[in-house]
C-alpha positions in Angstrom: -36.0 -4.9 10.7 -32.3 -4.9 10.8 -31.8 -8.7 11.5 -34.1 -9.7 8.9 -31.9 -7.4 6.1 -28.6 -8.8 7.0 -30.0 -12.4 7.2 -31.4 -11.3 3.3 -28.5 -9.9 2.2 -25.8 -11.9 3.7 -27.0 -15.5 2.6 -29.8 -16.6 4.6 -28.3 -16.1 7.7 -25.0 -17.7 6.6 -21.8 -16.9 8.4 -19.8 -16.7 5.4 -16.3 -17.6 4.8 -13.8 -16.1 6.8 -9.8 -15.6 5.7 -7.2 -14.2 7.4 -3.6 -13.4 5.9 -0.8 -11.3 6.6 0.5 -8.5 3.9 1.6 -5.0 3.9 2.6 -5.3 7.5 -0.9 -6.2 8.7 -3.5 -8.7 9.0 -6.4 -9.0 6.5 -9.6 -10.3 7.2 -12.3 -11.0 4.7 -15.8 -12.2 5.7 -17.2 -13.2 2.5 -20.7 -14.6 1.7 -22.5 -16.4 -1.0 -21.6 -18.9 -3.6 -18.0 -19.2 -4.4 -16.8 -17.2 -1.3 -14.0 -19.2 -0.7 -12.3 -19.2 -4.2 -13.2 -15.3 -4.2 -11.5 -14.7 -0.8 -8.3 -16.3 -2.2 -8.6 -14.5 -5.3 -8.5 -11.2 -3.4 -5.6 -12.2 -1.1 -3.4 -13.0 -4.1 -4.3 -9.5 -5.7 -3.3 -7.8 -2.2 -0.2 -10.0 -2.2 0.6 -9.1 -5.8 0.3 -5.3 -5.1 2.6 -5.4 -2.3 5.3 -7.1 -4.2 5.0 -4.1 -6.5 4.7 -1.1 -4.4 6.4 -2.0 -1.1 9.8 -0.4 -0.5 10.2 -3.4 1.9 10.2 -5.9 -1.2 13.5 -6.5 -2.5 12.5 -6.3 -6.2 9.4 -4.4 -5.9 9.0 -1.5 -8.5 9.2 1.0 -5.5 12.6 -0.6 -3.8 13.9 -0.4 -7.5 13.0 3.3 -8.0 14.6 4.0 -4.4 17.7 1.9 -5.3 18.3 4.1 -8.3 17.6 7.5 -6.9 19.3 10.0 -9.0 20.0 7.6 -12.0 18.2 6.5 -14.8 13.9 6.2 -15.2 13.2 3.0 -14.0 10.4 0.7 -15.7 7.1 0.3 -13.7 4.1 -1.6 -13.9 0.9 -0.2 -15.0 -0.6 -0.9 -11.4 2.5 0.9 -9.6 1.9 3.8 -12.3 -1.5 4.1 -11.5 -1.0 4.1 -7.6 2.1 6.5 -7.9 0.4 8.9 -10.1 -2.6 9.1 -7.7 0.0 9.5 -4.9 1.4 12.5 -6.9 -1.9 14.1 -7.6 -2.6 14.0 -3.6 0.8 15.2 -3.1 0.4 18.4 -5.0 -3.2 19.1 -4.2 -2.1 19.1 -0.4 0.6 21.5 -1.3 3.0 19.1 0.3 1.0 18.2 3.3 0.9 14.4 2.1 4.5 13.7 1.2 5.3 10.1 -0.2 9.4 11.2 -0.2 9.3 11.3 3.4 10.9 7.9 3.9 14.5 9.2 4.4 13.3 11.6 7.6 11.0 8.4 8.8 14.2 6.2 8.4 16.0 8.7 10.4 13.4 8.7 13.2 13.6 4.7 13.4 10.1 4.4 11.7 11.6 2.5 8.2 12.6 -1.0 9.9 11.9 -3.7 8.1 9.6 -6.4 9.3 12.8 -8.9 9.8 14.2 -6.4 12.3 13.2 -7.2 15.7 14.4 -4.2 17.5 13.6 -0.9 15.8 15.5 1.6 17.4 13.0 4.7 17.2 15.2 8.1 18.2 14.9 12.0 18.0 17.4 12.7 15.3 19.6 15.9 15.7 18.7 19.0 14.1 22.0 18.5 11.8 20.8 15.6 10.7 17.3 16.8 9.7 18.5 19.5 7.8 20.4 17.3 5.9 17.7 15.4 5.0 14.8 17.8 4.6 16.0 18.4 1.2 15.5 15.1 -0.2 11.8 15.6 0.5 9.1 17.6 -1.6 11.1 16.7 -5.1 8.5 14.3 -6.0 9.3 11.6 -8.4 9.1 12.1 -12.4 6.7 10.0 -14.2 6.8 9.6 -17.8 5.1 7.0 -19.7 5.5 3.7 -18.3 8.7 4.8 -16.5 9.6 6.9 -13.1 12.5 8.7 -11.5 13.8 10.3 -8.5 16.1 13.2 -9.3 18.2 12.9 -6.2 20.5 10.4 -4.9 19.3 9.5 -1.6 15.6 10.0 -2.0 13.2 7.4 -1.3 9.4 6.8 -2.0 7.1 5.0 0.8 3.9 4.6 -0.3 2.4 3.2 3.0 0.2 5.9 3.3 -2.2 4.7 0.6 -1.2 1.4 0.2 -4.0 -0.1 2.3 -6.7 2.1 0.6 -5.4 1.0 -2.7 -5.5 -2.7 -1.6 -8.9 -2.3 -0.2 -10.1 -1.3 -3.8 -8.0 -4.5 -5.5 -9.9 -6.8 -2.6 -13.4 -5.1 -3.9 -12.3 -5.7 -7.8 -11.4 -8.8 -7.1 -14.6 -10.0 -4.9 -16.9 -8.5 -7.6 -15.3 -10.3 -10.4 -16.1 -13.3 -8.3 -19.9 -12.7 -8.2 -19.3 -11.6 -4.5 -22.1 -9.1 -3.5 -21.6 -9.2 0.3 -18.5 -9.0 2.4 -16.4 -7.2 5.2 -12.9 -6.5 4.6 -10.5 -5.4 7.5 -7.2 -4.3 6.7 -4.9 -3.7 9.4 -7.9 -1.9 11.3 -9.7 -0.2 8.4 -13.1 -1.4 7.4 
């Protein structure tokens, strides 16, 4: 019965179109079924790249990179998609009582977890307590979001949306595939299916 159901739901036993791309520091594999599968997969891949270009601190001119660079300064204009994800992240930060903290980037950098993909030899280390004592005040003071702008209140603060980026990307992939009439697909984003 399971085999028959899969055969009926996945295009009469067709193998689908598989597209593997690289974004957000991970391989993204889509297996898309039905008419127009290849075009839909390409569209979904583009949606992930566009999202990464908005919310990744690793992308030089992204909204988040600019927000981090201007920490302690003026409010920065942000794209509505960035606003949406940042606002969701802020709600989770507040609801978790700080257990989820998108301002943890300076601490991650101190441990060596913030190395960019172009850096081939990331140095992971245990920071001295004095260094951690200096960095911890930069966390838990969440970004301020007003209208279509955002600001970090203290110089040295930095936001990293990596903890929710792949979840957001999955939503964008599903939306892009659905817009192209896809009803069946399997999406793997860096190990998340």
